[in-house]
SEBANU-464471 format. One line per 5 residues: number of its first residue (from 1); for each residue y, z, x of C-alpha. Coordinates in nm, 3 decimals. Each point is the difference from the previous one (the first is absolute). Example, Ala and Ser with C-alpha at 12.3 -4.5 7.8 and 13.67 -1.06 7.14 Angstrom:
REM SEBANU-464471
1> -0.450,0.780,1.230; 0.344,-0.066,0.137
//
This chain:
REM SEBANU-464471
1> 0.783,1.067,-6.833; -0.165,0.291,0.167; -0.012,-0.192,0.331; 0.370,-0.069,-0.019; 0.085,0.370,-0.025
6> -0.236,0.087,0.283; 0.169,-0.257,0.224; 0.343,0.128,-0.081; -0.112,0.358,0.063; -0.141,-0.107,0.338
11> 0.330,-0.165,0.089; 0.188,0.310,-0.104; -0.226,0.220,0.213; 0.045,-0.232,0.298; 0.380,0.003,-0.038
16> 0.004,0.380,-0.018; -0.218,0.018,0.312; 0.253,-0.211,0.186; 0.279,0.235,-0.098; -0.176,0.309,0.135
21> 0.104,0.105,0.348; -0.233,-0.127,0.273; -0.205,0.248,0.199; 0.088,0.027,0.367; -0.206,-0.234,0.217
26> -0.141,0.102,0.335; -0.044,-0.261,0.268; -0.170,0.231,0.249; -0.287,0.242,-0.009; 0.214,0.245,0.198
31> 0.331,0.162,-0.082; 0.268,0.203,0.171; -0.062,0.117,0.357; -0.354,-0.137,0.006; 0.137,-0.349,-0.056
36> 0.253,0.044,0.282; -0.270,0.130,0.237; -0.233,-0.287,-0.086; 0.282,-0.253,0.051; 0.080,0.152,0.340
41> -0.362,-0.027,0.116; -0.028,-0.351,-0.137; 0.315,-0.100,0.190; -0.144,0.138,0.326; -0.322,-0.194,-0.057
46> 0.192,-0.320,-0.066; 0.231,0.051,0.298; -0.259,0.116,0.257; -0.357,-0.079,-0.098; 0.037,-0.344,-0.156
51> 0.176,-0.161,0.301; -0.259,0.144,0.239; -0.281,-0.130,-0.220; 0.163,-0.343,-0.015; 0.039,-0.009,0.379
56> -0.366,0.093,0.048; -0.106,-0.265,-0.253; 0.221,-0.258,0.174; -0.156,0.093,0.336; -0.359,-0.014,-0.128
61> 0.062,-0.336,-0.163; 0.150,-0.148,0.315; -0.284,0.122,0.222; -0.260,-0.153,-0.232; -0.010,-0.346,0.172
66> -0.063,0.175,0.330; -0.292,0.194,-0.150; -0.142,-0.319,-0.151; 0.023,-0.182,0.334; -0.173,0.291,0.172
71> -0.281,0.010,-0.256; -0.053,-0.377,0.029; 0.010,0.015,0.385; 0.286,-0.251,0.003; 0.051,-0.133,0.354
76> 0.376,0.045,-0.027; 0.007,0.341,-0.166; 0.243,0.136,0.260; 0.252,-0.270,-0.088; -0.048,0.074,-0.369
81> 0.068,0.367,0.078; 0.329,-0.095,0.166; 0.095,-0.222,-0.294; -0.067,0.291,-0.240; 0.231,0.223,0.204
86> 0.268,-0.270,0.005; -0.040,-0.036,-0.375; 0.074,0.371,-0.039; 0.319,-0.046,0.201; 0.128,-0.291,-0.210
91> -0.081,0.149,-0.338; -0.330,-0.172,-0.066; 0.108,-0.361,0.036; -0.278,-0.082,0.247; -0.271,0.187,-0.190
96> -0.133,-0.303,-0.195; -0.036,-0.189,0.329; -0.197,0.290,0.152; -0.220,0.012,-0.312; -0.080,-0.372,0.022
101> -0.059,0.020,0.375; -0.246,0.288,-0.044; -0.211,-0.208,-0.240; -0.003,-0.323,0.202; -0.166,-0.092,0.326
106> 0.190,-0.194,0.262; -0.118,-0.360,-0.018; -0.055,-0.071,0.368; -0.064,0.356,0.119; -0.377,-0.038,0.032
111> 0.025,-0.327,0.190; 0.257,0.151,0.236; -0.156,0.343,0.053; -0.361,-0.042,-0.108; 0.013,0.261,-0.275
116> 0.157,0.081,-0.334; -0.024,0.376,0.046; 0.215,0.259,0.172; -0.134,0.171,0.313; -0.048,0.322,-0.196
121> -0.270,-0.171,-0.207; -0.212,-0.060,0.311; 0.053,0.356,0.121; -0.107,0.134,-0.341; -0.307,-0.225,-0.014
126> -0.101,0.089,0.357; 0.021,0.369,-0.086; -0.227,-0.063,-0.300; -0.241,-0.193,0.225; -0.012,0.284,0.250
131> -0.071,0.243,-0.285; -0.284,-0.224,-0.119; 0.163,-0.083,-0.335; -0.006,-0.380,0.044; -0.287,-0.240,-0.045
136> -0.116,-0.214,0.292; 0.145,-0.312,-0.166; 0.341,0.166,-0.034; -0.004,0.107,0.363; -0.099,-0.352,0.106
141> 0.284,-0.148,-0.211; 0.248,0.245,0.153; -0.123,-0.084,0.347; 0.026,-0.376,-0.074; 0.361,0.039,-0.115
146> 0.086,0.190,0.316; -0.178,-0.268,0.208; 0.211,-0.274,-0.162; 0.317,0.196,0.075; -0.116,0.060,0.358
151> -0.077,-0.372,0.045; 0.361,-0.080,-0.097; 0.120,0.259,0.252; 0.176,0.200,-0.271; -0.202,0.320,0.008
156> 0.219,0.309,0.056; -0.133,0.264,0.242; -0.099,0.239,-0.279; -0.205,-0.269,-0.174; -0.150,-0.109,0.330
161> -0.134,0.354,0.042; -0.133,-0.006,-0.356; -0.176,-0.331,0.067; -0.169,0.148,0.306; -0.105,0.304,-0.206
166> -0.154,-0.228,-0.264; -0.191,-0.192,0.267; -0.125,0.333,0.138; -0.102,0.111,-0.350; -0.196,-0.324,-0.043
171> -0.182,0.057,0.331; -0.079,0.361,-0.092; -0.127,-0.109,-0.343; -0.222,-0.266,0.159; -0.131,0.255,0.251
176> -0.080,0.246,-0.282; -0.179,-0.269,-0.199; -0.204,-0.099,0.307; -0.087,0.364,0.068; -0.097,0.054,-0.365
181> -0.212,-0.317,0.007; -0.183,0.098,0.318; -0.052,0.353,-0.133; -0.154,-0.138,-0.319; -0.228,-0.228,0.204
186> -0.111,0.293,0.216; -0.089,0.206,-0.305; -0.182,-0.293,-0.162; -0.239,-0.052,0.295
//
């Protein structure tokens, strides 16, 4: 019986609590003029900063295939660059095509041109060779690739100069080795 009276007293207390006037609720941590000032600043951020940030994000995203093609020394990176710019003009419709193109190699490019790399790759590697940062095997491989391109008659003037520089580097390296070998023999006798 005691539990019955406690339940009824709980119900009575709950009903009385519902009849009491509700306390005012606050939906914001600010009030009055501070709320108006905060809303004004928030509106300026939404109107000015957010569109600029979205434009920058859109730009960075659409230039990404071009950066990938450049990092992979894609032989048609200039065409991918143009496709990225066209994609910006048409609202991003061509962007997936540029992305796929940046990650694929043209099927018959090597057989037609003798290489799968852009000219900038050879310039970069030749600079490393001149600085002494490449191994002899890497220099020989680079020289062989340029020889294959030269045999096909497809060597641009800049790469022709690089090929001649690599041949000169090989001669200088052989001359240094011969001089070091004869110097060691002279000291040994």
